[in-house]
mmCIF file as gemmi writes it, N, C-alpha and C atoms, coordinates in Angstrom:
data_model
loop_
_atom_site.group_PDB
_atom_site.id
_atom_site.type_symbol
_atom_site.label_atom_id
_atom_site.label_alt_id
_atom_site.label_comp_id
_atom_site.label_asym_id
_atom_site.label_entity_id
_atom_site.label_seq_id
_atom_site.pdbx_PDB_ins_code
_atom_site.Cartn_x
_atom_site.Cartn_y
_atom_site.Cartn_z
_atom_site.occupancy
_atom_site.B_iso_or_equiv
_atom_site.pdbx_formal_charge
_atom_site.auth_seq_id
_atom_site.auth_asym_id
_atom_site.pdbx_PDB_model_num
ATOM 1 N N . MET Axp A 1 ? 28.121 -21.863 -38.909 1 0 ? 1 A 1
ATOM 2 C CA . MET Axp A 1 ? 27.225 -21.328 -39.898 1 0 ? 1 A 1
ATOM 3 C C . MET Axp A 1 ? 25.822 -21.22 -39.304 1 0 ? 1 A 1
ATOM 4 N N . MET Axp A 2 ? 25.098 -20.272 -39.741 1 0 ? 2 A 1
ATOM 5 C CA . MET Axp A 2 ? 23.738 -20.07 -39.259 1 0 ? 2 A 1
ATOM 6 C C . MET Axp A 2 ? 22.761 -20.767 -40.194 1 0 ? 2 A 1
ATOM 7 N N . SER Axp A 3 ? 21.769 -21.371 -39.587 1 0 ? 3 A 1
ATOM 8 C CA . SER Axp A 3 ? 20.757 -22.03 -40.4 1 0 ? 3 A 1
ATOM 9 C C . SER Axp A 3 ? 19.727 -21.001 -40.866 1 0 ? 3 A 1
ATOM 10 N N . ALA Axp A 4 ? 18.842 -21.427 -41.699 1 0 ? 4 A 1
ATOM 11 C CA . ALA Axp A 4 ? 17.825 -20.528 -42.245 1 0 ? 4 A 1
ATOM 12 C C . ALA Axp A 4 ? 16.835 -20.105 -41.166 1 0 ? 4 A 1
ATOM 13 N N . THR Axp A 5 ? 16.507 -21.009 -40.242 1 0 ? 5 A 1
ATOM 14 C CA . THR Axp A 5 ? 15.541 -20.65 -39.192 1 0 ? 5 A 1
ATOM 15 C C . THR Axp A 5 ? 16.144 -19.636 -38.224 1 0 ? 5 A 1
ATOM 16 N N . SER Axp A 6 ? 17.414 -19.779 -37.884 1 0 ? 6 A 1
ATOM 17 C CA . SER Axp A 6 ? 18.019 -18.806 -36.969 1 0 ? 6 A 1
ATOM 18 C C . SER Axp A 6 ? 18.162 -17.449 -37.632 1 0 ? 6 A 1
ATOM 19 N N . THR Axp A 7 ? 18.439 -17.431 -38.915 1 0 ? 7 A 1
ATOM 20 C CA . THR Axp A 7 ? 18.516 -16.171 -39.649 1 0 ? 7 A 1
ATOM 21 C C . THR Axp A 7 ? 17.153 -15.501 -39.697 1 0 ? 7 A 1
ATOM 22 N N . LEU Axp A 8 ? 16.109 -16.312 -39.911 1 0 ? 8 A 1
ATOM 23 C CA . LEU Axp A 8 ? 14.753 -15.768 -39.944 1 0 ? 8 A 1
ATOM 24 C C . LEU Axp A 8 ? 14.359 -15.215 -38.575 1 0 ? 8 A 1
ATOM 25 N N . ALA Axp A 9 ? 14.727 -15.928 -37.503 1 0 ? 9 A 1
ATOM 26 C CA . ALA Axp A 9 ? 14.419 -15.47 -36.149 1 0 ? 9 A 1
ATOM 27 C C . ALA Axp A 9 ? 15.137 -14.16 -35.847 1 0 ? 9 A 1
ATOM 28 N N . LEU Axp A 10 ? 16.405 -14.064 -36.224 1 0 ? 10 A 1
ATOM 29 C CA . LEU Axp A 10 ? 17.149 -12.825 -35.995 1 0 ? 10 A 1
ATOM 30 C C . LEU Axp A 10 ? 16.565 -11.664 -36.797 1 0 ? 10 A 1
ATOM 31 N N . THR Axp A 11 ? 16.057 -11.963 -37.981 1 0 ? 11 A 1
ATOM 32 C CA . THR Axp A 11 ? 15.439 -10.925 -38.803 1 0 ? 11 A 1
ATOM 33 C C . THR Axp A 11 ? 14.195 -10.362 -38.114 1 0 ? 11 A 1
ATOM 34 N N . HIS Axp A 12 ? 13.412 -11.237 -37.462 1 0 ? 12 A 1
ATOM 35 C CA . HIS Axp A 12 ? 12.22 -10.772 -36.74 1 0 ? 12 A 1
ATOM 36 C C . HIS Axp A 12 ? 12.606 -9.914 -35.542 1 0 ? 12 A 1
ATOM 37 N N . PHE Axp A 13 ? 13.652 -10.298 -34.83 1 0 ? 13 A 1
ATOM 38 C CA . PHE Axp A 13 ? 14.079 -9.514 -33.673 1 0 ? 13 A 1
ATOM 39 C C . PHE Axp A 13 ? 14.615 -8.156 -34.096 1 0 ? 13 A 1
ATOM 40 N N . VAL Axp A 14 ? 15.31 -8.096 -35.189 1 0 ? 14 A 1
ATOM 41 C CA . VAL Axp A 14 ? 15.851 -6.825 -35.667 1 0 ? 14 A 1
ATOM 42 C C . VAL Axp A 14 ? 14.715 -5.886 -36.054 1 0 ? 14 A 1
ATOM 43 N N . THR Axp A 15 ? 13.669 -6.415 -36.704 1 0 ? 15 A 1
ATOM 44 C CA . THR Axp A 15 ? 12.552 -5.543 -37.068 1 0 ? 15 A 1
ATOM 45 C C . THR Axp A 15 ? 11.808 -5.073 -35.828 1 0 ? 15 A 1
ATOM 46 N N . LEU Axp A 16 ? 11.727 -5.906 -34.786 1 0 ? 16 A 1
ATOM 47 C CA . LEU Axp A 16 ? 11.096 -5.456 -33.543 1 0 ? 16 A 1
ATOM 48 C C . LEU Axp A 16 ? 11.932 -4.357 -32.891 1 0 ? 16 A 1
ATOM 49 N N . ALA Axp A 17 ? 13.241 -4.491 -32.936 1 0 ? 17 A 1
ATOM 50 C CA . ALA Axp A 17 ? 14.111 -3.482 -32.342 1 0 ? 17 A 1
ATOM 51 C C . ALA Axp A 17 ? 14.045 -2.178 -33.115 1 0 ? 17 A 1
ATOM 52 N N . ASP Axp A 18 ? 13.886 -2.259 -34.421 1 0 ? 18 A 1
ATOM 53 C CA . ASP Axp A 18 ? 13.801 -1.037 -35.213 1 0 ? 18 A 1
ATOM 54 C C . ASP Axp A 18 ? 12.479 -0.31 -35.005 1 0 ? 18 A 1
ATOM 55 N N . SER Axp A 19 ? 11.409 -1.057 -34.696 1 0 ? 19 A 1
ATOM 56 C CA . SER Axp A 19 ? 10.111 -0.419 -34.504 1 0 ? 19 A 1
ATOM 57 C C . SER Axp A 19 ? 9.994 0.237 -33.129 1 0 ? 19 A 1
ATOM 58 N N . PHE Axp A 20 ? 10.938 -0.026 -32.234 1 0 ? 20 A 1
ATOM 59 C CA . PHE Axp A 20 ? 10.931 0.569 -30.897 1 0 ? 20 A 1
ATOM 60 C C . PHE Axp A 20 ? 11.304 2.041 -30.998 1 0 ? 20 A 1
ATOM 61 N N . ASP Axp A 21 ? 10.475 2.894 -30.436 1 0 ? 21 A 1
ATOM 62 C CA . ASP Axp A 21 ? 10.716 4.337 -30.481 1 0 ? 21 A 1
ATOM 63 C C . ASP Axp A 21 ? 11.71 4.706 -29.38 1 0 ? 21 A 1
ATOM 64 N N . LYS Axp A 22 ? 12.888 5.158 -29.743 1 0 ? 22 A 1
ATOM 65 C CA . LYS Axp A 22 ? 13.933 5.467 -28.773 1 0 ? 22 A 1
ATOM 66 C C . LYS Axp A 22 ? 13.66 6.767 -28.027 1 0 ? 22 A 1
ATOM 67 N N . ASP Axp A 23 ? 12.748 7.59 -28.509 1 0 ? 23 A 1
ATOM 68 C CA . ASP Axp A 23 ? 12.398 8.829 -27.828 1 0 ? 23 A 1
ATOM 69 C C . ASP Axp A 23 ? 11.271 8.639 -26.817 1 0 ? 23 A 1
ATOM 70 N N . LYS Axp A 24 ? 10.682 7.466 -26.811 1 0 ? 24 A 1
ATOM 71 C CA . LYS Axp A 24 ? 9.567 7.184 -25.908 1 0 ? 24 A 1
ATOM 72 C C . LYS Axp A 24 ? 10.114 6.813 -24.524 1 0 ? 24 A 1
ATOM 73 N N . VAL Axp A 25 ? 9.53 7.389 -23.485 1 0 ? 25 A 1
ATOM 74 C CA . VAL Axp A 25 ? 9.973 7.117 -22.128 1 0 ? 25 A 1
ATOM 75 C C . VAL Axp A 25 ? 9.189 5.939 -21.588 1 0 ? 25 A 1
ATOM 76 N N . THR Axp A 26 ? 9.885 4.94 -21.07 1 0 ? 26 A 1
ATOM 77 C CA . THR Axp A 26 ? 9.25 3.781 -20.451 1 0 ? 26 A 1
ATOM 78 C C . THR Axp A 26 ? 9.798 3.626 -19.036 1 0 ? 26 A 1
ATOM 79 N N . PRO Axp A 27 ? 9.007 3.092 -18.109 1 0 ? 27 A 1
ATOM 80 C CA . PRO Axp A 27 ? 9.476 2.985 -16.732 1 0 ? 27 A 1
ATOM 81 C C . PRO Axp A 27 ? 10.603 1.968 -16.563 1 0 ? 27 A 1
ATOM 82 N N . GLY Axp A 28 ? 10.57 0.894 -17.288 1 0 ? 28 A 1
ATOM 83 C CA . GLY Axp A 28 ? 11.646 -0.086 -17.227 1 0 ? 28 A 1
ATOM 84 C C . GLY Axp A 28 ? 11.7 -0.833 -15.909 1 0 ? 28 A 1
ATOM 85 N N . VAL Axp A 29 ? 12.84 -1.447 -15.667 1 0 ? 29 A 1
ATOM 86 C CA . VAL Axp A 29 ? 13.032 -2.275 -14.476 1 0 ? 29 A 1
ATOM 87 C C . VAL Axp A 29 ? 13.073 -1.411 -13.218 1 0 ? 29 A 1
ATOM 88 N N . LEU Axp A 30 ? 13.698 -0.26 -13.301 1 0 ? 30 A 1
ATOM 89 C CA . LEU Axp A 30 ? 13.778 0.617 -12.128 1 0 ? 30 A 1
ATOM 90 C C . LEU Axp A 30 ? 12.393 1.078 -11.689 1 0 ? 30 A 1
ATOM 91 N N . GLY Axp A 31 ? 11.541 1.395 -12.649 1 0 ? 31 A 1
ATOM 92 C CA . GLY Axp A 31 ? 10.173 1.785 -12.308 1 0 ? 31 A 1
ATOM 93 C C . GLY Axp A 31 ? 9.42 0.656 -11.628 1 0 ? 31 A 1
ATOM 94 N N . PHE Axp A 32 ? 9.615 -0.575 -12.098 1 0 ? 32 A 1
ATOM 95 C CA . PHE Axp A 32 ? 8.961 -1.718 -11.468 1 0 ? 32 A 1
ATOM 96 C C . PHE Axp A 32 ? 9.466 -1.925 -10.054 1 0 ? 32 A 1
ATOM 97 N N . ILE Axp A 33 ? 10.785 -1.795 -9.855 1 0 ? 33 A 1
ATOM 98 C CA . ILE Axp A 33 ? 11.35 -1.993 -8.518 1 0 ? 33 A 1
ATOM 99 C C . ILE Axp A 33 ? 10.82 -0.938 -7.544 1 0 ? 33 A 1
ATOM 100 N N . VAL Axp A 34 ? 10.773 0.322 -7.982 1 0 ? 34 A 1
ATOM 101 C CA . VAL Axp A 34 ? 10.249 1.395 -7.119 1 0 ? 34 A 1
ATOM 102 C C . VAL Axp A 34 ? 8.78 1.134 -6.79 1 0 ? 34 A 1
ATOM 103 N N . PHE Axp A 35 ? 7.995 0.743 -7.78 1 0 ? 35 A 1
ATOM 104 C CA . PHE Axp A 35 ? 6.575 0.457 -7.556 1 0 ? 35 A 1
ATOM 105 C C . PHE Axp A 35 ? 6.404 -0.718 -6.596 1 0 ? 35 A 1
ATOM 106 N N . ALA Axp A 36 ? 7.227 -1.756 -6.741 1 0 ? 36 A 1
ATOM 107 C CA . ALA Axp A 36 ? 7.14 -2.918 -5.856 1 0 ? 36 A 1
ATOM 108 C C . ALA Axp A 36 ? 7.519 -2.552 -4.42 1 0 ? 36 A 1
ATOM 109 N N . VAL Axp A 37 ? 8.534 -1.692 -4.257 1 0 ? 37 A 1
ATOM 110 C CA . VAL Axp A 37 ? 8.947 -1.269 -2.91 1 0 ? 37 A 1
ATOM 111 C C . VAL Axp A 37 ? 7.851 -0.445 -2.251 1 0 ? 37 A 1
ATOM 112 N N . ILE Axp A 38 ? 7.23 0.445 -3.012 1 0 ? 38 A 1
ATOM 113 C CA . ILE Axp A 38 ? 6.136 1.256 -2.456 1 0 ? 38 A 1
ATOM 114 C C . ILE Axp A 38 ? 4.966 0.356 -2.076 1 0 ? 38 A 1
ATOM 115 N N . GLY Axp A 39 ? 4.637 -0.613 -2.93 1 0 ? 39 A 1
ATOM 116 C CA . GLY Axp A 39 ? 3.555 -1.546 -2.616 1 0 ? 39 A 1
ATOM 117 C C . GLY Axp A 39 ? 3.854 -2.355 -1.365 1 0 ? 39 A 1
ATOM 118 N N . GLY Axp A 40 ? 5.095 -2.815 -1.22 1 0 ? 40 A 1
ATOM 119 C CA . GLY Axp A 40 ? 5.473 -3.56 -0.016 1 0 ? 40 A 1
ATOM 120 C C . GLY Axp A 40 ? 5.414 -2.699 1.23 1 0 ? 40 A 1
ATOM 121 N N . ALA Axp A 41 ? 5.824 -1.444 1.109 1 0 ? 41 A 1
ATOM 122 C CA . ALA Axp A 41 ? 5.767 -0.539 2.261 1 0 ? 41 A 1
ATOM 123 C C . ALA Axp A 41 ? 4.324 -0.281 2.685 1 0 ? 41 A 1
ATOM 124 N N . VAL Axp A 42 ? 3.438 -0.099 1.726 1 0 ? 42 A 1
ATOM 125 C CA . VAL Axp A 42 ? 2.013 0.112 2.055 1 0 ? 42 A 1
ATOM 126 C C . VAL Axp A 42 ? 1.447 -1.124 2.728 1 0 ? 42 A 1
ATOM 127 N N . TRP Axp A 43 ? 1.806 -2.304 2.234 1 0 ? 43 A 1
ATOM 128 C CA . TRP Axp A 43 ? 1.311 -3.551 2.833 1 0 ? 43 A 1
ATOM 129 C C . TRP Axp A 43 ? 1.793 -3.671 4.282 1 0 ? 43 A 1
ATOM 130 N N . LEU Axp A 44 ? 3.074 -3.375 4.538 1 0 ? 44 A 1
ATOM 131 C CA . LEU Axp A 44 ? 3.598 -3.455 5.896 1 0 ? 44 A 1
ATOM 132 C C . LEU Axp A 44 ? 2.952 -2.417 6.814 1 0 ? 44 A 1
ATOM 133 N N . LEU Axp A 45 ? 2.721 -1.205 6.304 1 0 ? 45 A 1
ATOM 134 C CA . LEU Axp A 45 ? 2.057 -0.182 7.118 1 0 ? 45 A 1
ATOM 135 C C . LEU Axp A 45 ? 0.629 -0.579 7.471 1 0 ? 45 A 1
ATOM 136 N N . MET Axp A 46 ? -0.091 -1.163 6.518 1 0 ? 46 A 1
ATOM 137 C CA . MET Axp A 46 ? -1.47 -1.583 6.812 1 0 ? 46 A 1
ATOM 138 C C . MET Axp A 46 ? -1.486 -2.74 7.809 1 0 ? 46 A 1
ATOM 139 N N . LYS Axp A 47 ? -0.517 -3.634 7.702 1 0 ? 47 A 1
ATOM 140 C CA . LYS Axp A 47 ? -0.423 -4.749 8.651 1 0 ? 47 A 1
ATOM 141 C C . LYS Axp A 47 ? -0.165 -4.218 10.059 1 0 ? 47 A 1
ATOM 142 N N . SER Axp A 48 ? 0.738 -3.242 10.167 1 0 ? 48 A 1
ATOM 143 C CA . SER Axp A 48 ? 1.044 -2.637 11.46 1 0 ? 48 A 1
ATOM 144 C C . SER Axp A 48 ? -0.167 -1.884 12.011 1 0 ? 48 A 1
ATOM 145 N N . MET Axp A 49 ? -0.875 -1.157 11.132 1 0 ? 49 A 1
ATOM 146 C CA . MET Axp A 49 ? -2.051 -0.41 11.568 1 0 ? 49 A 1
ATOM 147 C C . MET Axp A 49 ? -3.128 -1.351 12.108 1 0 ? 49 A 1
ATOM 148 N N . ASN Axp A 50 ? -3.338 -2.483 11.429 1 0 ? 50 A 1
ATOM 149 C CA . ASN Axp A 50 ? -4.336 -3.441 11.901 1 0 ? 50 A 1
ATOM 150 C C . ASN Axp A 50 ? -3.951 -4.006 13.26 1 0 ? 50 A 1
ATOM 151 N N . LYS Axp A 51 ? -2.662 -4.252 13.481 1 0 ? 51 A 1
ATOM 152 C CA . LYS Axp A 51 ? -2.21 -4.765 14.774 1 0 ? 51 A 1
ATOM 153 C C . LYS Axp A 51 ? -2.475 -3.743 15.877 1 0 ? 51 A 1
ATOM 154 N N . HIS Axp A 52 ? -2.209 -2.467 15.597 1 0 ? 52 A 1
ATOM 155 C CA . HIS Axp A 52 ? -2.429 -1.427 16.595 1 0 ? 52 A 1
ATOM 156 C C . HIS Axp A 52 ? -3.923 -1.174 16.82 1 0 ? 52 A 1
ATOM 157 N N . MET Axp A 53 ? -4.72 -1.285 15.767 1 0 ? 53 A 1
ATOM 158 C CA . MET Axp A 53 ? -6.159 -1.053 15.922 1 0 ? 53 A 1
ATOM 159 C C . MET Axp A 53 ? -6.818 -2.155 16.741 1 0 ? 53 A 1
ATOM 160 N N . ARG Axp A 54 ? -6.275 -3.372 16.692 1 0 ? 54 A 1
ATOM 161 C CA . ARG Axp A 54 ? -6.837 -4.45 17.511 1 0 ? 54 A 1
ATOM 162 C C . ARG Axp A 54 ? -6.611 -4.185 18.993 1 0 ? 54 A 1
ATOM 163 N N . LYS Axp A 55 ? -5.577 -3.42 19.339 1 0 ? 55 A 1
ATOM 164 C CA . LYS Axp A 55 ? -5.272 -3.128 20.737 1 0 ? 55 A 1
ATOM 165 C C . LYS Axp A 55 ? -6.196 -2.059 21.32 1 0 ? 55 A 1
ATOM 166 N N . VAL Axp A 56 ? -6.872 -1.298 20.484 1 0 ? 56 A 1
ATOM 167 C CA . VAL Axp A 56 ? -7.725 -0.211 20.946 1 0 ? 56 A 1
ATOM 168 C C . VAL Axp A 56 ? -8.978 -0.799 21.592 1 0 ? 56 A 1
ATOM 169 N N . ASP Axp A 57 ? -9.255 -0.356 22.812 1 0 ? 57 A 1
ATOM 170 C CA . ASP Axp A 57 ? -10.443 -0.82 23.532 1 0 ? 57 A 1
ATOM 171 C C . ASP Axp A 57 ? -11.411 0.36 23.617 1 0 ? 57 A 1
ATOM 172 N N . PHE Axp A 58 ? -12.399 0.345 22.755 1 0 ? 58 A 1
ATOM 173 C CA . PHE Axp A 58 ? -13.351 1.451 22.698 1 0 ? 58 A 1
ATOM 174 C C . PHE Axp A 58 ? -14.753 0.908 22.859 1 0 ? 58 A 1
ATOM 175 N N . GLU Axp A 59 ? -15.467 1.439 23.828 1 0 ? 59 A 1
ATOM 176 C CA . GLU Axp A 59 ? -16.863 1.07 24.027 1 0 ? 59 A 1
ATOM 177 C C . GLU Axp A 59 ? -17.697 2.335 23.958 1 0 ? 59 A 1
ATOM 178 N N . GLU Axp A 60 ? -18.644 2.341 23.058 1 0 ? 60 A 1
ATOM 179 C CA . GLU Axp A 60 ? -19.491 3.503 22.889 1 0 ? 60 A 1
ATOM 180 C C . GLU Axp A 60 ? -20.596 3.469 23.934 1 0 ? 60 A 1
ATOM 181 N N . PRO Axp A 61 ? -20.874 4.608 24.601 1 0 ? 61 A 1
ATOM 182 C CA . PRO Axp A 61 ? -21.951 4.61 25.599 1 0 ? 61 A 1
ATOM 183 C C . PRO Axp A 61 ? -23.305 4.394 24.936 1 0 ? 61 A 1
ATOM 184 N N . ALA Axp A 62 ? -24.192 3.755 25.675 1 0 ? 62 A 1
ATOM 185 C CA . ALA Axp A 62 ? -25.535 3.477 25.161 1 0 ? 62 A 1
ATOM 186 C C . ALA Axp A 62 ? -26.325 4.778 25.057 1 0 ? 62 A 1
ATOM 187 N N . GLU Axp A 63 ? -27.388 4.753 24.27 1 0 ? 63 A 1
ATOM 188 C CA . GLU Axp A 63 ? -28.216 5.947 24.049 1 0 ? 63 A 1
ATOM 189 C C . GLU Axp A 63 ? -28.897 6.43 25.329 1 0 ? 63 A 1
ATOM 190 N N . ASP Axp A 64 ? -29.256 5.527 26.21 1 0 ? 64 A 1
ATOM 191 C CA . ASP Axp A 64 ? -29.983 5.924 27.416 1 0 ? 64 A 1
ATOM 192 C C . ASP Axp A 64 ? -29.055 6.301 28.567 1 0 ? 64 A 1
ATOM 193 N N . GLY Axp A 65 ? -27.761 6.339 28.334 1 0 ? 65 A 1
ATOM 194 C CA . GLY Axp A 65 ? -26.826 6.755 29.366 1 0 ? 65 A 1
ATOM 195 C C . GLY Axp A 65 ? -26.452 5.634 30.308 1 0 ? 65 A 1
ATOM 196 N N . GLN Axp A 66 ? -26.812 4.403 30.014 1 0 ? 66 A 1
ATOM 197 C CA . GLN Axp A 66 ? -26.535 3.276 30.898 1 0 ? 66 A 1
ATOM 198 C C . GLN Axp A 66 ? -25.155 2.658 30.645 1 0 ? 66 A 1
ATOM 199 N N . GLY Axp A 67 ? -24.488 3.055 29.572 1 0 ? 67 A 1
ATOM 200 C CA . GLY Axp A 67 ? -23.203 2.462 29.212 1 0 ? 67 A 1
ATOM 201 C C . GLY Axp A 67 ? -22.071 3.032 30.044 1 0 ? 67 A 1
ATOM 202 N N . PRO Axp A 68 ? -20.851 2.669 29.708 1 0 ? 68 A 1
ATOM 203 C CA . PRO Axp A 68 ? -19.703 3.215 30.436 1 0 ? 68 A 1
ATOM 204 C C . PRO Axp A 68 ? -19.604 4.72 30.243 1 0 ? 68 A 1
ATOM 205 N N . ALA Axp A 69 ? -19.257 5.388 31.294 1 0 ? 69 A 1
ATOM 206 C CA . ALA Axp A 69 ? -19.187 6.853 31.252 1 0 ? 69 A 1
ATOM 207 C C . ALA Axp A 69 ? -17.919 7.299 30.551 1 0 ? 69 A 1
ATOM 208 N N . ALA Axp A 70 ? -18.027 8.368 29.827 1 0 ? 70 A 1
ATOM 209 C CA . ALA Axp A 70 ? -16.862 8.941 29.157 1 0 ? 70 A 1
ATOM 210 C C . ALA Axp A 70 ? -15.981 9.604 30.204 1 0 ? 70 A 1
ATOM 211 N N . PRO Axp A 71 ? -14.679 9.683 29.988 1 0 ? 71 A 1
ATOM 212 C CA . PRO Axp A 71 ? -13.793 10.3 30.985 1 0 ? 71 A 1
ATOM 213 C C . PRO Axp A 71 ? -14.151 11.744 31.3 1 0 ? 71 A 1
ATOM 214 N N . ALA Axp A 72 ? -14.623 12.514 30.344 1 0 ? 72 A 1
ATOM 215 C CA . ALA Axp A 72 ? -14.963 13.916 30.607 1 0 ? 72 A 1
ATOM 216 C C . ALA Axp A 72 ? -16.171 14.01 31.534 1 0 ? 72 A 1
ATOM 217 N N . THR Axp A 73 ? -17.182 13.157 31.337 1 0 ? 73 A 1
ATOM 218 C CA . THR Axp A 73 ? -18.369 13.214 32.198 1 0 ? 73 A 1
ATOM 219 C C . THR Axp A 73 ? -18.067 12.643 33.565 1 0 ? 73 A 1
ATOM 220 N N . ALA Axp A 74 ? -17.175 11.688 33.666 1 0 ? 74 A 1
ATOM 221 C CA . ALA Axp A 74 ? -16.82 11.128 34.977 1 0 ? 74 A 1
ATOM 222 C C . ALA Axp A 74 ? -16.078 12.156 35.806 1 0 ? 74 A 1
ATOM 223 N N . ALA Axp A 75 ? -15.203 12.92 35.164 1 0 ? 75 A 1
ATOM 224 C CA . ALA Axp A 75 ? -14.458 13.953 35.892 1 0 ? 75 A 1
ATOM 225 C C . ALA Axp A 75 ? -15.389 15.102 36.286 1 0 ? 75 A 1
ATOM 226 N N . ALA Axp A 76 ? -16.363 15.423 35.456 1 0 ? 76 A 1
ATOM 227 C CA . ALA Axp A 76 ? -17.284 16.51 35.761 1 0 ? 76 A 1
ATOM 228 C C . ALA Axp A 76 ? -18.254 16.106 36.863 1 0 ? 76 A 1
ATOM 229 N N . ALA Axp A 77 ? -18.566 14.825 36.995 1 0 ? 77 A 1
ATOM 230 C CA . ALA Axp A 77 ? -19.522 14.371 38.006 1 0 ? 77 A 1
ATOM 231 C C . ALA Axp A 77 ? -18.901 14.304 39.386 1 0 ? 77 A 1
ATOM 232 N N . LYS Axp A 78 ? -17.566 14.299 39.47 1 0 ? 78 A 1
ATOM 233 C CA . LYS Axp A 78 ? -16.89 14.236 40.774 1 0 ? 78 A 1
ATOM 234 C C . LYS Axp A 78 ? -17.09 15.564 41.504 1 0 ? 78 A 1
ATOM 235 N N . PRO Axp A 79 ? -17.444 15.5 42.772 1 0 ? 79 A 1
ATOM 236 C CA . PRO Axp A 79 ? -17.548 16.757 43.54 1 0 ? 79 A 1
ATOM 237 C C . PRO Axp A 79 ? -16.137 17.303 43.81 1 0 ? 79 A 1
ATOM 238 N N . LYS Axp A 80 ? -16.027 18.6 43.67 1 0 ? 80 A 1
ATOM 239 C CA . LYS Axp A 80 ? -14.749 19.253 43.928 1 0 ? 80 A 1
ATOM 240 C C . LYS Axp A 80 ? -14.643 19.574 45.403 1 0 ? 80 A 1
ATOM 241 N N . THR Axp A 81 ? -13.504 19.244 45.967 1 0 ? 81 A 1
ATOM 242 C CA . THR Axp A 81 ? -13.278 19.585 47.377 1 0 ? 81 A 1
ATOM 243 C C . THR Axp A 81 ? -12.199 20.651 47.456 1 0 ? 81 A 1
ATOM 244 N N . SER Axp A 82 ? -12.469 21.698 48.214 1 0 ? 82 A 1
ATOM 245 C CA . SER Axp A 82 ? -11.514 22.787 48.326 1 0 ? 82 A 1
ATOM 246 C C . SER Axp A 82 ? -11.009 22.901 49.727 1 0 ? 82 A 1
């Protein structure tokens, strides 16, 4: 037999279920899973990008030309021998 409190609780759940609009589109569990997978993929891509960016060795030449020479200017400064 059901007690009065369980009957009252079931009555509240039934009214909540009736107020739910069945024509309304909601993302549900599948939408959450897709969103979580995309978020995880972005996190992994950013982690990989940071690892690759740490490997880049870039030194900007100084304003007065005293810094390391760029490859294009170093090749142009070499005398050509024919």
